[in-house]
matplotlib code that plots the C-alpha trace (Angstrom):
import matplotlib.pyplot as plt

x = [222.0, 222.7, 223.9, 222.3, 223.9, 222.1, 223.7, 226.9, 225.2, 225.1, 222.2, 223.8, 221.4, 222.3, 220.5, 219.3, 222.4, 224.4, 222.6, 223.6, 226.7, 227.4, 229.6, 229.8, 233.4, 232.4, 229.2, 231.0, 233.8, 231.3, 229.6, 232.9, 234.0, 230.8, 231.3, 235.0, 234.4, 231.4, 233.5, 236.2, 234.0, 234.8, 232.0, 230.5, 230.8, 228.7, 226.3, 223.0, 222.6, 219.6, 218.6, 216.4, 215.2, 214.5, 216.6, 218.4, 218.3, 219.0, 221.6, 221.7, 221.1, 223.8, 221.4, 223.8, 221.9, 222.6, 221.6, 223.7, 225.3, 228.2, 231.6, 235.3, 234.8, 232.2, 228.6, 226.9, 226.5, 229.6]
y = [-40.0, -40.1, -38.2, -37.5, -35.5, -33.6, -31.1, -30.9, -30.1, -32.7, -33.0, -34.2, -35.5, -35.9, -36.9, -34.3, -35.0, -32.7, -29.7, -30.6, -28.4, -25.0, -22.1, -20.1, -21.2, -24.9, -24.4, -22.6, -25.2, -28.0, -26.2, -25.4, -29.1, -30.3, -28.1, -29.0, -32.7, -32.7, -30.8, -33.4, -35.7, -35.1, -33.1, -31.8, -28.0, -27.5, -29.1, -28.3, -29.4, -31.4, -32.6, -35.7, -34.9, -31.2, -28.6, -26.4, -22.6, -21.6, -23.9, -24.5, -22.2, -19.9, -18.9, -19.4, -18.6, -20.9, -19.1, -21.0, -24.4, -25.0, -25.2, -24.7, -21.0, -20.7, -20.9, -20.0, -16.4, -16.5]
z = [-28.8, -32.5, -35.5, -38.9, -41.7, -44.4, -46.9, -44.9, -41.6, -38.8, -36.4, -33.1, -30.6, -26.9, -23.7, -21.3, -19.1, -21.4, -19.9, -16.4, -16.5, -15.0, -15.6, -18.8, -19.6, -19.4, -21.4, -24.2, -24.2, -24.6, -27.6, -29.2, -28.8, -30.4, -33.4, -33.6, -33.4, -35.9, -38.5, -38.2, -40.3, -44.0, -45.7, -42.5, -42.1, -39.0, -36.5, -34.9, -31.3, -30.2, -26.8, -26.8, -30.3, -29.8, -31.5, -29.0, -29.5, -25.9, -24.2, -20.4, -17.5, -18.9, -21.7, -24.6, -27.8, -30.8, -34.0, -36.5, -36.7, -34.4, -36.2, -35.7, -36.3, -33.6, -34.5, -31.2, -30.1, -27.9]

ax = plt.figure().add_subplot(projection="3d")
ax.plot(x, y, z, "-o")
ax.set_aspect("equal")
plt.show()
């Protein structure tokens, strides 16, 4: 796990355990919480999700597409 910030966008890196969730509502809640928490840091306006160093574009078995940084206003295609 770890966080790096560049140009106001955080890269938030989690272990593979984060993907071991099921249910669309739970998955969307996790993504929204990551965006909300990351943007609580002054100067951070969004966050990309990484799993073990690899940028996530399709999250979990629910197939949620992440096309832009997660933020308080959304960020994933949900």
